[in-house]
Every structure is written in C-alpha cells, then in structure tokens.
All heavy atoms as a GROMACS GRO file, in nm:
protein
  610
    1MET      N    1  -7.378  -0.690  17.171
    1MET     CA    2  -7.326  -0.576  17.099
    1MET      C    3  -7.254  -0.485  17.197
    1MET      O    4  -7.302  -0.459  17.305
    1MET     CB    5  -7.443  -0.500  17.033
    1MET     CG    6  -7.397  -0.379  16.958
    1MET     SD    7  -7.524  -0.270  16.889
    1MET     CE    8  -7.647  -0.375  16.827
    2ALA      N    9  -7.136  -0.441  17.159
    2ALA     CA   10  -7.060  -0.347  17.240
    2ALA      C   11  -7.050  -0.216  17.163
    2ALA      O   12  -6.992  -0.212  17.055
    2ALA     CB   13  -6.921  -0.402  17.269
    3ILE      N   14  -7.108  -0.111  17.216
    3ILE     CA   15  -7.111   0.018  17.149
    3ILE      C   16  -6.980   0.092  17.174
    3ILE      O   17  -6.930   0.096  17.286
    3ILE     CB   18  -7.230   0.103  17.199
    3ILE    CG1   19  -7.361   0.029  17.180
    3ILE    CG2   20  -7.234   0.238  17.130
    3ILE    CD1   21  -7.394  -0.007  17.039
    4LEU      N   22  -6.927   0.151  17.070
    4LEU     CA   23  -6.806   0.231  17.080
    4LEU      C   24  -6.826   0.341  17.184
    4LEU      O   25  -6.922   0.416  17.178
    4LEU     CB   26  -6.774   0.292  16.944
    4LEU     CG   27  -6.649   0.377  16.934
    4LEU    CD1   28  -6.525   0.291  16.958
    4LEU    CD2   29  -6.642   0.442  16.797
    5GLY      N   30  -6.737   0.350  17.281
    5GLY     CA   31  -6.752   0.446  17.389
    5GLY      C   32  -6.659   0.564  17.382
    5GLY      O   33  -6.685   0.668  17.443
    6LYS      N   34  -6.548   0.551  17.308
    6LYS     CA   35  -6.451   0.660  17.304
    6LYS      C   36  -6.366   0.647  17.178
    6LYS      O   37  -6.331   0.537  17.139
    6LYS     CB   38  -6.361   0.656  17.428
    6LYS     CG   39  -6.266   0.772  17.438
    6LYS     CD   40  -6.190   0.770  17.571
    6LYS     CE   41  -6.104   0.894  17.583
    6LYS     NZ   42  -6.035   0.902  17.710
    7LEU      N   43  -6.336   0.759  17.117
    7LEU     CA   44  -6.245   0.764  17.003
    7LEU      C   45  -6.123   0.844  17.044
    7LEU      O   46  -6.134   0.951  17.102
    7LEU     CB   47  -6.311   0.832  16.883
    7LEU     CG   48  -6.417   0.752  16.810
    7LEU    CD1   49  -6.489   0.840  16.709
    7LEU    CD2   50  -6.355   0.634  16.740
    8ILE      N   51  -6.006   0.793  17.012
    8ILE     CA   52  -5.880   0.862  17.040
    8ILE      C   53  -5.811   0.886  16.907
    8ILE      O   54  -5.787   0.792  16.832
    8ILE     CB   55  -5.790   0.777  17.132
    8ILE    CG1   56  -5.860   0.750  17.264
    8ILE    CG2   57  -5.655   0.846  17.153
    8ILE    CD1   58  -5.792   0.646  17.351
    9LYS      N   59  -5.782   1.011  16.878
    9LYS     CA   60  -5.717   1.045  16.752
    9LYS      C   61  -5.567   1.036  16.768
    9LYS      O   62  -5.508   1.107  16.848
    9LYS     CB   63  -5.757   1.185  16.708
    9LYS     CG   64  -5.698   1.224  16.576
    9LYS     CD   65  -5.746   1.362  16.535
    9LYS     CE   66  -5.680   1.404  16.407
    9LYS     NZ   67  -5.714   1.541  16.372
   10GLU      N   68  -5.506   0.945  16.693
   10GLU     CA   69  -5.361   0.929  16.693
   10GLU      C   70  -5.305   1.007  16.575
   10GLU      O   71  -5.350   0.990  16.462
   10GLU     CB   72  -5.324   0.781  16.678
   10GLU     CG   73  -5.368   0.694  16.792
   10GLU     CD   74  -5.284   0.711  16.917
   10GLU    OE1   75  -5.180   0.779  16.911
   10GLU    OE2   76  -5.323   0.658  17.021
   11LYS      N   77  -5.208   1.095  16.600
   11LYS     CA   78  -5.156   1.178  16.492
   11LYS      C   79  -5.023   1.128  16.440
   11LYS      O   80  -4.986   1.158  16.327
   11LYS     CB   81  -5.137   1.322  16.541
   11LYS     CG   82  -5.269   1.392  16.566
   11LYS     CD   83  -5.248   1.538  16.591
   11LYS     CE   84  -5.380   1.608  16.604
   11LYS     NZ   85  -5.368   1.750  16.611
   12ASN      N   86  -4.947   1.056  16.517
   12ASN     CA   87  -4.811   1.020  16.479
   12ASN      C   88  -4.796   0.874  16.439
   12ASN      O   89  -4.685   0.824  16.434
   12ASN     CB   90  -4.714   1.054  16.592
   12ASN     CG   91  -4.712   1.202  16.620
   12ASN    OD1   92  -4.716   1.284  16.529
   12ASN    ND2   93  -4.710   1.238  16.748
   13GLU      N   94  -4.905   0.808  16.413
   13GLU     CA   95  -4.898   0.667  16.375
   13GLU      C   96  -4.897   0.656  16.223
   13GLU      O   97  -4.945   0.742  16.152
   13GLU     CB   98  -5.019   0.592  16.430
   13GLU     CG   99  -5.022   0.585  16.582
   13GLU     CD  100  -4.915   0.496  16.640
   13GLU    OE1  101  -4.884   0.392  16.581
   13GLU    OE2  102  -4.863   0.532  16.746
   14ARG      N  103  -4.845   0.547  16.174
   14ARG     CA  104  -4.850   0.518  16.031
   14ARG      C  105  -4.943   0.400  16.009
   14ARG      O  106  -4.942   0.304  16.085
   14ARG     CB  107  -4.711   0.484  15.979
   14ARG     CG  108  -4.616   0.599  15.987
   14ARG     CD  109  -4.502   0.579  15.888
   14ARG     NE  110  -4.411   0.691  15.894
   14ARG     CZ  111  -4.416   0.794  15.812
   14ARG    NH1  112  -4.509   0.800  15.721
   14ARG    NH2  113  -4.328   0.891  15.821
   15ILE      N  114  -5.020   0.409  15.904
   15ILE     CA  115  -5.112   0.302  15.870
   15ILE      C  116  -5.036   0.192  15.798
   15ILE      O  117  -4.959   0.218  15.705
   15ILE     CB  118  -5.227   0.355  15.782
   15ILE    CG1  119  -5.312   0.452  15.865
   15ILE    CG2  120  -5.310   0.240  15.726
   15ILE    CD1  121  -5.420   0.520  15.785
   16ASN      N  122  -5.056   0.068  15.841
   16ASN     CA  123  -4.995  -0.048  15.778
   16ASN      C  124  -5.085  -0.088  15.660
   16ASN      O  125  -5.176  -0.169  15.674
   16ASN     CB  126  -4.982  -0.162  15.879
   16ASN     CG  127  -4.910  -0.281  15.821
   16ASN    OD1  128  -4.859  -0.276  15.710
   16ASN    ND2  129  -4.908  -0.389  15.895
   17PHE      N  130  -5.060  -0.028  15.545
   17PHE     CA  131  -5.144  -0.046  15.427
   17PHE      C  132  -5.110  -0.175  15.356
   17PHE      O  133  -4.994  -0.203  15.328
   17PHE     CB  134  -5.126   0.073  15.333
   17PHE     CG  135  -5.209   0.064  15.209
   17PHE    CD1  136  -5.344   0.094  15.213
   17PHE    CD2  137  -5.152   0.027  15.089
   17PHE    CE1  138  -5.422   0.084  15.099
   17PHE    CE2  139  -5.228   0.017  14.974
   17PHE     CZ  140  -5.363   0.046  14.979
   18ARG      N  141  -5.214  -0.254  15.328
   18ARG     CA  142  -5.198  -0.377  15.249
   18ARG      C  143  -5.294  -0.369  15.132
   18ARG      O  144  -5.414  -0.350  15.153
   18ARG     CB  145  -5.231  -0.500  15.334
   18ARG     CG  146  -5.137  -0.518  15.450
   18ARG     CD  147  -5.172  -0.645  15.527
   18ARG     NE  148  -5.091  -0.651  15.645
   18ARG     CZ  149  -5.138  -0.664  15.768
   18ARG    NH1  150  -5.267  -0.673  15.787
   18ARG    NH2  151  -5.057  -0.670  15.870
   19SER      N  152  -5.241  -0.383  15.012
   19SER     CA  153  -5.329  -0.374  14.897
   19SER      C  154  -5.416  -0.499  14.887
   19SER      O  155  -5.381  -0.605  14.938
   19SER     CB  156  -5.247  -0.356  14.769
   19SER     OG  157  -5.164  -0.468  14.749
   20GLY      N  158  -5.527  -0.485  14.821
   20GLY     CA  159  -5.620  -0.595  14.804
   20GLY      C  160  -5.759  -0.553  14.845
   20GLY      O  161  -5.777  -0.457  14.919
   21GLU      N  162  -5.857  -0.625  14.799
   21GLU     CA  163  -5.995  -0.589  14.825
   21GLU      C  164  -6.046  -0.657  14.951
   21GLU      O  165  -6.040  -0.778  14.965
   21GLU     CB  166  -6.082  -0.630  14.706
   21GLU     CG  167  -6.225  -0.583  14.719
   21GLU     CD  168  -6.302  -0.606  14.592
   21GLU    OE1  169  -6.265  -0.547  14.489
   21GLU    OE2  170  -6.399  -0.684  14.596
   22VAL      N  171  -6.097  -0.576  15.041
   22VAL     CA  172  -6.160  -0.624  15.164
   22VAL      C  173  -6.307  -0.589  15.155
   22VAL      O  174  -6.343  -0.479  15.115
   22VAL     CB  175  -6.097  -0.557  15.289
   22VAL    CG1  176  -6.171  -0.596  15.415
   22VAL    CG2  177  -5.950  -0.595  15.300
   23LEU      N  178  -6.392  -0.682  15.189
   23LEU     CA  179  -6.536  -0.660  15.183
   23LEU      C  180  -6.585  -0.602  15.314
   23LEU      O  181  -6.537  -0.639  15.422
   23LEU     CB  182  -6.606  -0.794  15.156
   23LEU     CG  183  -6.757  -0.786  15.139
   23LEU    CD1  184  -6.790  -0.715  15.009
   23LEU    CD2  185  -6.816  -0.924  15.140
   24GLY      N  186  -6.678  -0.511  15.306
   24GLY     CA  187  -6.740  -0.456  15.426
   24GLY      C  188  -6.889  -0.443  15.406
   24GLY      O  189  -6.937  -0.434  15.293
   25ASP      N  190  -6.962  -0.442  15.514
   25ASP     CA  191  -7.105  -0.412  15.505
   25ASP      C  192  -7.145  -0.322  15.622
   25ASP      O  193  -7.074  -0.313  15.722
   25ASP     CB  194  -7.192  -0.538  15.497
   25ASP     CG  195  -7.178  -0.633  15.614
   25ASP    OD1  196  -7.162  -0.586  15.729
   25ASP    OD2  197  -7.186  -0.754  15.594
   26VAL      N  198  -7.254  -0.253  15.602
   26VAL     CA  199  -7.305  -0.158  15.700
   26VAL      C  200  -7.449  -0.196  15.732
   26VAL      O  201  -7.528  -0.223  15.642
   26VAL     CB  202  -7.302  -0.014  15.645
   26VAL    CG1  203  -7.365   0.084  15.743
   26VAL    CG2  204  -7.160   0.028  15.614
   27ILE      N  205  -7.481  -0.199  15.861
   27ILE     CA  206  -7.618  -0.224  15.906
   27ILE      C  207  -7.663  -0.099  15.981
   27ILE      O  208  -7.594  -0.052  16.071
   27ILE     CB  209  -7.624  -0.347  15.999
   27ILE    CG1  210  -7.577  -0.471  15.923
   27ILE    CG2  211  -7.766  -0.365  16.053
   27ILE    CD1  212  -7.558  -0.591  16.013
   28ILE      N  213  -7.777  -0.045  15.940
   28ILE     CA  214  -7.829   0.076  16.003
   28ILE      C  215  -7.963   0.044  16.067
   28ILE      O  216  -8.055  -0.003  16.000
   28ILE     CB  217  -7.845   0.190  15.901
   28ILE    CG1  218  -7.709   0.223  15.838
   28ILE    CG2  219  -7.906   0.313  15.967
   28ILE    CD1  220  -7.717   0.321  15.724
   29GLU      N  221  -7.971   0.066  16.198
   29GLU     CA  222  -8.096   0.054  16.271
   29GLU      C  223  -8.136   0.192  16.319
   29GLU      O  224  -8.068   0.291  16.291
   29GLU     CB  225  -8.079  -0.042  16.389
   29GLU     CG  226  -8.047  -0.184  16.346
   29GLU     CD  227  -8.033  -0.278  16.464
   29GLU    OE1  228  -8.043  -0.232  16.580
   29GLU    OE2  229  -8.012  -0.398  16.440
   30ARG      N  230  -8.244   0.202  16.392
   30ARG     CA  231  -8.291   0.333  16.439
   30ARG      C  232  -8.190   0.403  16.527
   30ARG      O  233  -8.164   0.523  16.511
   30ARG     CB  234  -8.424   0.317  16.514
   30ARG     CG  235  -8.490   0.451  16.545
   30ARG     CD  236  -8.612   0.437  16.630
   30ARG     NE  237  -8.565   0.421  16.768
   30ARG     CZ  238  -8.630   0.356  16.862
   30ARG    NH1  239  -8.745   0.300  16.837
   30ARG    NH2  240  -8.580   0.346  16.983
   31ASP      N  241  -8.128   0.332  16.621
   31ASP     CA  242  -8.039   0.395  16.718
   31ASP      C  243  -7.891   0.361  16.701
   31ASP      O  244  -7.807   0.420  16.768
   31ASP     CB  245  -8.082   0.356  16.861
   31ASP     CG  246  -8.219   0.408  16.895
   31ASP    OD1  247  -8.250   0.523  16.858
   31ASP    OD2  248  -8.298   0.334  16.958
   32TYR      N  249  -7.861   0.265  16.614
   32TYR     CA  250  -7.723   0.218  16.603
   32TYR      C  251  -7.685   0.197  16.457
   32TYR      O  252  -7.769   0.169  16.373
   32TYR     CB  253  -7.704   0.086  16.678
   32TYR     CG  254  -7.740   0.098  16.823
   32TYR    CD1  255  -7.861   0.050  16.869
   32TYR    CD2  256  -7.654   0.159  16.914
   32TYR    CE1  257  -7.896   0.063  17.003
   32TYR    CE2  258  -7.688   0.173  17.047
   32TYR     CZ  259  -7.809   0.124  17.090
   32TYR     OH  260  -7.843   0.137  17.221
   33LEU      N  261  -7.555   0.206  16.432
   33LEU     CA  262  -7.496   0.173  16.303
   33LEU      C  263  -7.383   0.075  16.329
   33LEU      O  264  -7.307   0.092  16.424
   33LEU     CB  265  -7.440   0.299  16.236
   33LEU     CG  266  -7.371   0.277  16.102
   33LEU    CD1  267  -7.408   0.390  16.007
   33LEU    CD2  268  -7.221   0.270  16.117
   34GLN      N  269  -7.375  -0.027  16.248
   34GLN     CA  270  -7.267  -0.125  16.262
   34GLN      C  271  -7.192  -0.137  16.130
   34GLN      O  272  -7.252  -0.149  16.024
   34GLN     CB  273  -7.323  -0.262  16.300
   34GLN     CG  274  -7.215  -0.370  16.312
   34GLN     CD  275  -7.269  -0.499  16.367
   34GLN    OE1  276  -7.256  -0.524  16.484
   34GLN    NE2  277  -7.329  -0.581  16.282
   35LEU      N  278  -7.060  -0.131  16.137
   35LEU     CA  279  -6.973  -0.150  16.023
   35LEU      C  280  -6.897  -0.280  16.044
   35LEU      O  281  -6.835  -0.298  16.149
   35LEU     CB  282  -6.874  -0.033  16.010
   35LEU     CG  283  -6.762  -0.048  15.908
   35LEU    CD1  284  -6.818  -0.059  15.768
   35LEU    CD2  285  -6.666   0.069  15.919
   36ARG      N  286  -6.906  -0.370  15.947
   36ARG     CA  287  -6.835  -0.497  15.956
   36ARG      C  288  -6.739  -0.509  15.839
   36ARG      O  289  -6.773  -0.472  15.727
   36ARG     CB  290  -6.933  -0.615  15.954
   36ARG     CG  291  -7.030  -0.614  16.068
   36ARG     CD  292  -7.116  -0.736  16.075
   36ARG     NE  293  -7.202  -0.751  15.958
   36ARG     CZ  294  -7.308  -0.830  15.954
   36ARG    NH1  295  -7.342  -0.903  16.059
   36ARG    NH2  296  -7.382  -0.839  15.845
   37THR      N  297  -6.620  -0.558  15.866
   37THR     CA  298  -6.524  -0.587  15.760
   37THR      C  299  -6.485  -0.733  15.770
   37THR      O  300  -6.490  -0.794  15.877
   37THR     CB  301  -6.398  -0.499  15.772
   37THR    OG1  302  -6.334  -0.524  15.896
   37THR    CG2  303  -6.434  -0.352  15.761
   38TYR      N  304  -6.446  -0.787  15.657
   38TYR     CA  305  -6.411  -0.929  15.648
   38TYR      C  306  -6.270  -0.942  15.594
   38TYR      O  307  -6.217  -0.852  15.530
   38TYR     CB  308  -6.511  -1.001  15.555
   38TYR     CG  309  -6.650  -0.993  15.609
   38TYR    CD1  310  -6.729  -0.881  15.586
   38TYR    CD2  311  -6.702  -1.095  15.686
   38TYR    CE1  312  -6.856  -0.872  15.639
   38TYR    CE2  313  -6.830  -1.088  15.739
   38TYR     CZ  314  -6.907  -0.975  15.715
   38TYR     OH  315  -7.032  -0.966  15.768
   39ALA      N  316  -6.208  -1.054  15.619
   39ALA     CA  317  -6.070  -1.077  15.575
   39ALA      C  318  -6.061  -1.068  15.423
   39ALA      O  319  -6.156  -1.101  15.351
   39ALA     CB  320  -6.021  -1.213  15.622
   40LYS      N  321  -5.946  -1.026  15.378
   40LYS     CA  322  -5.921  -1.019  15.234
   40LYS      C  323  -5.949  -1.156  15.172
   40LYS      O  324  -5.906  -1.258  15.223
   40LYS     CB  325  -5.776  -0.977  15.211
   40LYS     CG  326  -5.748  -0.932  15.072
   40LYS     CD  327  -5.613  -0.870  15.049
   40LYS     CE  328  -5.516  -0.875  15.160
   40LYS     NZ  329  -5.386  -0.822  15.126
   41GLY      N  330  -6.025  -1.157  15.064
   41GLY     CA  331  -6.057  -1.281  14.997
   41GLY      C  332  -6.186  -1.347  15.043
   41GLY      O  333  -6.234  -1.440  14.980
   42ASP      N  334  -6.243  -1.300  15.154
   42ASP     CA  335  -6.368  -1.359  15.205
   42ASP      C  336  -6.487  -1.284  15.146
   42ASP      O  337  -6.568  -1.225  15.216
   42ASP     CB  338  -6.369  -1.352  15.358
   42ASP     CG  339  -6.487  -1.427  15.420
   42ASP    OD1  340  -6.560  -1.496  15.346
   42ASP    OD2  341  -6.507  -1.414  15.542
   43LEU      N  342  -6.495  -1.284  15.012
   43LEU     CA  343  -6.597  -1.204  14.945
   43LEU      C  344  -6.738  -1.256  14.968
   43LEU      O  345  -6.836  -1.184  14.948
   43LEU     CB  346  -6.566  -1.195  14.796
   43LEU     CG  347  -6.432  -1.128  14.761
   43LEU    CD1  348  -6.411  -1.127  14.611
   43LEU    CD2  349  -6.425  -0.989  14.819
   44ASP      N  350  -6.753  -1.381  15.010
   44ASP     CA  351  -6.885  -1.435  15.039
   44ASP      C  352  -6.923  -1.419  15.186
   44ASP      O  353  -7.031  -1.461  15.227
   44ASP     CB  354  -6.892  -1.583  15.001
   44ASP     CG  355  -6.879  -1.603  14.851
   44ASP    OD1  356  -6.931  -1.518  14.775
   44ASP    OD2  357  -6.814  -1.702  14.811
   45ARG      N  358  -6.832  -1.362  15.266
   45ARG     CA  359  -6.854  -1.337  15.408
   45ARG      C  360  -6.890  -1.466  15.482
   45ARG      O  361  -6.978  -1.470  15.565
   45ARG     CB  362  -6.963  -1.232  15.428
   45ARG     CG  363  -6.932  -1.102  15.359
   45ARG     CD  364  -7.040  -1.001  15.372
   45ARG     NE  365  -7.161  -1.050  15.305
   45ARG     CZ  366  -7.280  -0.997  15.320
   45ARG    NH1  367  -7.297  -0.895  15.398
   45ARG    NH2  368  -7.383  -1.046  15.256
   46GLU      N  369  -6.817  -1.573  15.454
   46GLU     CA  370  -6.849  -1.704  15.510
   46GLU      C  371  -6.752  -1.752  15.617
   46GLU      O  372  -6.785  -1.841  15.694
   46GLU     CB  373  -6.851  -1.810  15.398
   46GLU     CG  374  -6.960  -1.790  15.297
   46GLU     CD  375  -6.956  -1.896  15.189
   46GLU    OE1  376  -6.846  -1.948  15.161
   46GLU    OE2  377  -7.062  -1.925  15.132
   47ASP      N  378  -6.632  -1.700  15.618
   47ASP     CA  379  -6.526  -1.763  15.697
   47ASP      C  380  -6.523  -1.723  15.844
   47ASP      O  381  -6.433  -1.761  15.917
   47ASP     CB  382  -6.390  -1.734  15.633
   47ASP     CG  383  -6.376  -1.802  15.497
   47ASP    OD1  384  -6.444  -1.904  15.474
   47ASP    OD2  385  -6.297  -1.752  15.416
   48GLY      N  386  -6.620  -1.644  15.888
   48GLY     CA  387  -6.624  -1.607  16.030
   48GLY      C  388  -6.509  -1.517  16.072
   48GLY      O  389  -6.473  -1.514  16.188
   49SER      N  390  -6.453  -1.444  15.977
   49SER     CA  391  -6.335  -1.364  16.008
   49SER      C  392  -6.368  -1.216  16.024
   49SER      O  393  -6.280  -1.132  16.018
   49SER     CB  394  -6.233  -1.380  15.894
   49SER     OG  395  -6.292  -1.342  15.771
   50LYS      N  396  -6.494  -1.185  16.044
   50LYS     CA  397  -6.532  -1.044  16.047
   50LYS      C  398  -6.482  -0.973  16.172
   50LYS      O  399  -6.462  -1.033  16.278
   50LYS     CB  400  -6.684  -1.030  16.037
   50LYS     CG  401  -6.759  -1.075  16.160
   50LYS     CD  402  -6.908  -1.059  16.139
   50LYS     CE  403  -6.982  -1.114  16.260
   50LYS     NZ  404  -7.125  -1.119  16.239
   51GLN      N  405  -6.464  -0.844  16.154
   51GLN     CA  406  -6.440  -0.753  16.265
   51GLN      C  407  -6.551  -0.649  16.255
   51GLN      O  408  -6.594  -0.613  16.146
   51GLN     CB  409  -6.305  -0.684  16.252
   51GLN     CG  410  -6.189  -0.781  16.257
   51GLN     CD  411  -6.057  -0.708  16.247
   51GLN    OE1  412  -6.042  -0.595  16.291
   51GLN    NE2  413  -5.961  -0.773  16.187
   52ASN      N  414  -6.599  -0.601  16.368
   52ASN     CA  415  -6.707  -0.504  16.360
   52ASN      C  416  -6.691  -0.394  16.464
   52ASN      O  417  -6.616  -0.407  16.560
   52ASN     CB  418  -6.844  -0.571  16.372
   52ASN     CG  419  -6.862  -0.646  16.501
   52ASN    OD1  420  -6.821  -0.603  16.606
   52ASN    ND2  421  -6.928  -0.760  16.494
   53ILE      N  422  -6.762  -0.286  16.437
   53ILE     CA  423  -6.766  -0.173  16.528
   53ILE      C  424  -6.908  -0.118  16.525
   53ILE      O  425  -6.970  -0.110  16.418
   53ILE     CB  426  -6.661  -0.067  16.488
   53ILE    CG1  427  -6.654   0.044  16.590
   53ILE    CG2  428  -6.687  -0.012  16.351
   53ILE    CD1  429  -6.535   0.134  16.572
   54GLN      N  430  -6.960  -0.088  16.642
   54GLN     CA  431  -7.095  -0.036  16.653
   54GLN      C  432  -7.091   0.107  16.706
   54GLN      O  433  -7.018   0.135  16.801
   54GLN     CB  434  -7.181  -0.122  16.747
   54GLN     CG  435  -7.206  -0.261  16.698
   54GLN     CD  436  -7.099  -0.360  16.742
   54GLN    OE1  437  -7.022  -0.335  16.832
   54GLN    NE2  438  -7.094  -0.472  16.676
   55PHE      N  439  -7.169   0.194  16.643
   55PHE     CA  440  -7.179   0.334  16.683
   55PHE      C  441  -7.320   0.364  16.731
   55PHE      O  442  -7.416   0.322  16.669
   55PHE     CB  443  -7.156   0.426  16.563
   55PHE     CG  444  -7.019   0.420  16.503
   55PHE    CD1  445  -6.988   0.327  16.406
   55PHE    CD2  446  -6.922   0.512  16.539
   55PHE    CE1  447  -6.863   0.324  16.347
   55PHE    CE2  448  -6.797   0.509  16.481
   55PHE     CZ  449  -6.767   0.415  16.385
   56ASP      N  450  -7.333   0.438  16.841
   56ASP     CA  451  -7.460   0.503  16.867
   56ASP      C  452  -7.454   0.638  16.796
   56ASP      O  453  -7.353   0.674  16.733
   56ASP     CB  454  -7.489   0.516  17.017
   56ASP     CG  455  -7.388   0.601  17.093
   56ASP    OD1  456  -7.302   0.668  17.029
   56ASP    OD2  457  -7.392   0.601  17.216
   57LYS      N  458  -7.559   0.716  16.800
   57LYS     CA  459  -7.562   0.841  16.724
   57LYS      C  460  -7.460   0.942  16.773
   57LYS      O  461  -7.399   1.014  16.694
   57LYS     CB  462  -7.703   0.899  16.724
   57LYS     CG  463  -7.796   0.813  16.639
   57LYS     CD  464  -7.934   0.870  16.632
   57LYS     CE  465  -8.020   0.777  16.544
   57LYS     NZ  466  -8.153   0.827  16.526
   58LYS      N  467  -7.435   0.946  16.902
   58LYS     CA  468  -7.336   1.039  16.957
   58LYS      C  469  -7.197   1.008  16.902
   58LYS      O  470  -7.125   1.097  16.855
   58LYS     CB  471  -7.335   1.031  17.109
   58LYS     CG  472  -7.230   1.118  17.176
   58LYS     CD  473  -7.232   1.100  17.328
   58LYS     CE  474  -7.122   1.177  17.395
   58LYS     NZ  475  -6.990   1.115  17.384
   59MET      N  476  -7.157   0.881  16.904
   59MET     CA  477  -7.024   0.844  16.856
   59MET      C  478  -7.016   0.854  16.705
   59MET      O  479  -6.910   0.887  16.651
   59MET     CB  480  -6.988   0.704  16.904
   59MET     CG  481  -6.966   0.693  17.054
   59MET     SD  482  -6.850   0.815  17.122
   59MET     CE  483  -6.701   0.776  17.034
   60ALA      N  484  -7.125   0.830  16.634
   60ALA     CA  485  -7.125   0.844  16.489
   60ALA      C  486  -7.099   0.989  16.450
   60ALA      O  487  -7.025   1.017  16.356
   60ALA     CB  488  -7.257   0.796  16.431
   61LYS      N  489  -7.156   1.084  16.526
   61LYS     CA  490  -7.131   1.225  16.499
   61LYS      C  491  -6.984   1.260  16.523
   61LYS      O  492  -6.924   1.335  16.446
   61LYS     CB  493  -7.221   1.313  16.585
   61LYS     CG  494  -7.366   1.309  16.542
   61LYS     CD  495  -7.452   1.392  16.634
   61LYS     CE  496  -7.598   1.380  16.596
   61LYS     NZ  497  -7.686   1.452  16.689
   62GLU      N  498  -6.927   1.206  16.628
   62GLU     CA  499  -6.786   1.232  16.657
   62GLU      C  500  -6.698   1.172  16.546
   62GLU      O  501  -6.603   1.236  16.500
   62GLU     CB  502  -6.748   1.173  16.793
   62GLU     CG  503  -6.611   1.212  16.839
   62GLU     CD  504  -6.582   1.168  16.982
   62GLU    OE1  505  -6.674   1.158  17.064
   62GLU    OE2  506  -6.463   1.145  17.010
   63PHE      N  507  -6.730   1.053  16.502
   63PHE     CA  508  -6.652   0.990  16.396
   63PHE      C  509  -6.670   1.066  16.264
   63PHE      O  510  -6.577   1.081  16.187
   63PHE     CB  511  -6.692   0.843  16.380
   63PHE     CG  512  -6.605   0.768  16.284
   63PHE    CD1  513  -6.470   0.750  16.310
   63PHE    CD2  514  -6.658   0.714  16.168
   63PHE    CE1  515  -6.388   0.682  16.222
   63PHE    CE2  516  -6.577   0.645  16.079
   63PHE     CZ  517  -6.442   0.629  16.106
   64ARG      N  518  -6.790   1.118  16.240
   64ARG     CA  519  -6.814   1.197  16.120
   64ARG      C  520  -6.723   1.319  16.116
   64ARG      O  521  -6.672   1.356  16.009
   64ARG     CB  522  -6.960   1.240  16.111
   64ARG     CG  523  -6.989   1.320  15.985
   64ARG     CD  524  -7.135   1.352  15.969
   64ARG     NE  525  -7.182   1.432  16.080
   64ARG     CZ  526  -7.310   1.463  16.099
   64ARG    NH1  527  -7.402   1.419  16.016
   64ARG    NH2  528  -7.345   1.536  16.201
   65ALA      N  529  -6.696   1.379  16.231
   65ALA     CA  530  -6.604   1.493  16.236
   65ALA      C  531  -6.464   1.450  16.191
   65ALA      O  532  -6.396   1.524  16.118
   65ALA     CB  533  -6.600   1.553  16.376
   66PHE      N  534  -6.419   1.331  16.232
   66PHE     CA  535  -6.289   1.280  16.186
   66PHE      C  536  -6.291   1.255  16.036
   66PHE      O  537  -6.195   1.284  15.965
   66PHE     CB  538  -6.251   1.151  16.259
   66PHE     CG  539  -6.214   1.169  16.404
   66PHE    CD1  540  -6.259   1.078  16.498
   66PHE    CD2  541  -6.134   1.272  16.446
   66PHE    CE1  542  -6.225   1.091  16.631
   66PHE    CE2  543  -6.099   1.286  16.578
   66PHE     CZ  544  -6.144   1.196  16.672
   67LEU      N  545  -6.401   1.198  15.986
   67LEU     CA  546  -6.411   1.173  15.843
   67LEU      C  547  -6.408   1.304  15.764
   67LEU      O  548  -6.342   1.313  15.661
   67LEU     CB  549  -6.539   1.096  15.811
   67LEU     CG  550  -6.542   0.950  15.853
   67LEU    CD1  551  -6.681   0.891  15.830
   67LEU    CD2  552  -6.437   0.870  15.779
   68ASP      N  553  -6.481   1.404  15.811
   68ASP     CA  554  -6.482   1.534  15.743
   68ASP      C  555  -6.341   1.594  15.740
   68ASP      O  556  -6.298   1.647  15.637
   68ASP     CB  557  -6.578   1.631  15.812
   68ASP     CG  558  -6.725   1.596  15.790
   68ASP    OD1  559  -6.754   1.520  15.696
   68ASP    OD2  560  -6.808   1.645  15.869
   69GLU      N  561  -6.270   1.583  15.851
   69GLU     CA  562  -6.132   1.632  15.856
   69GLU      C  563  -6.044   1.560  15.754
   69GLU      O  564  -5.965   1.620  15.683
   69GLU     CB  565  -6.078   1.616  15.997
   69GLU     CG  566  -5.939   1.669  16.018
   69GLU     CD  567  -5.893   1.651  16.162
   69GLU    OE1  568  -5.975   1.661  16.255
   69GLU    OE2  569  -5.772   1.626  16.180
   70PHE      N  570  -6.059   1.429  15.746
   70PHE     CA  571  -5.983   1.348  15.652
   70PHE      C  572  -6.016   1.386  15.507
   70PHE      O  573  -5.928   1.409  15.425
   70PHE     CB  574  -6.010   1.199  15.676
   70PHE     CG  575  -5.957   1.109  15.570
   70PHE    CD1  576  -5.821   1.093  15.550
   70PHE    CD2  577  -6.044   1.040  15.486
   70PHE    CE1  578  -5.771   1.009  15.452
   70PHE    CE2  579  -5.996   0.957  15.387
   70PHE     CZ  580  -5.860   0.941  15.370
   71ILE      N  581  -6.145   1.394  15.476
   71ILE     CA  582  -6.190   1.422  15.341
   71ILE      C  583  -6.145   1.562  15.297
   71ILE      O  584  -6.102   1.581  15.183
   71ILE     CB  585  -6.343   1.406  15.329
   71ILE    CG1  586  -6.378   1.258  15.346
   71ILE    CG2  587  -6.395   1.461  15.197
   71ILE    CD1  588  -6.526   1.232  15.368
   72GLU      N  589  -6.155   1.658  15.387
   72GLU     CA  590  -6.118   1.795  15.354
   72GLU      C  591  -5.966   1.816  15.354
   72GLU      O  592  -5.918   1.920  15.312
   72GLU     CB  593  -6.183   1.893  15.452
   72GLU     CG  594  -6.335   1.889  15.450
   72GLU     CD  595  -6.394   1.926  15.314
   72GLU    OE1  596  -6.336   2.016  15.248
   72GLU    OE2  597  -6.493   1.866  15.275
   73GLY      N  598  -5.892   1.718  15.404
   73GLY     CA  599  -5.745   1.727  15.402
   73GLY      C  600  -5.686   1.821  15.504
   73GLY      O  601  -5.579   1.877  15.482
   74LYS      N  602  -5.753   1.836  15.616
   74LYS     CA  603  -5.704   1.928  15.720
   74LYS      C  604  -5.608   1.860  15.812
   74LYS      O  605  -5.606   1.746  15.835
   74LYS     CB  606  -5.821   1.983  15.800
   74LYS     CG  607  -5.913   2.066  15.715
   74LYS     CD  608  -6.030   2.115  15.796
   74LYS     CE  609  -6.124   2.195  15.708
   74LYS     NZ  610  -6.241   2.240  15.777
   0.00000   0.00000   0.00000
C-alpha cells in the first residue's frame, strides 16, 4: 500500500469528462481509507483494471477541505 503523501491543487486544468458509469468502492480501516475505481463497464470488478488511492487521516482531512470547497462552489 502506498499512502498519499501530498495533494497539489491545479486551478487551470480542464477535466477530460467521459460520460458513462464507472464503479468505485471504498474500504475504511482504523487508520486508512482506500478508494478504488474500475474501468467503465467493469461492473463486476473482475478485469483487474482498478486504480486506487489510499489516505491516512491527515491526508483525508486535507482532501476533505478540497471537497468542501468544491461542494460549496468556492
């Protein structure tokens, strides 16, 4: 497991949005949270195409601040 060590906020980038349903799952342990996403169409999570990111509590708090900013529209 590689824990996220730094977040860099990019302000001038554009998101390459692709429509379609992507499956994700979240695993929560005492000290870590892991978010996994799978390729579009891999609804059974079988094809080994997952990407994941692991947060410790410090980085989860930092990411939560970005989420709050996004949700509040600031």
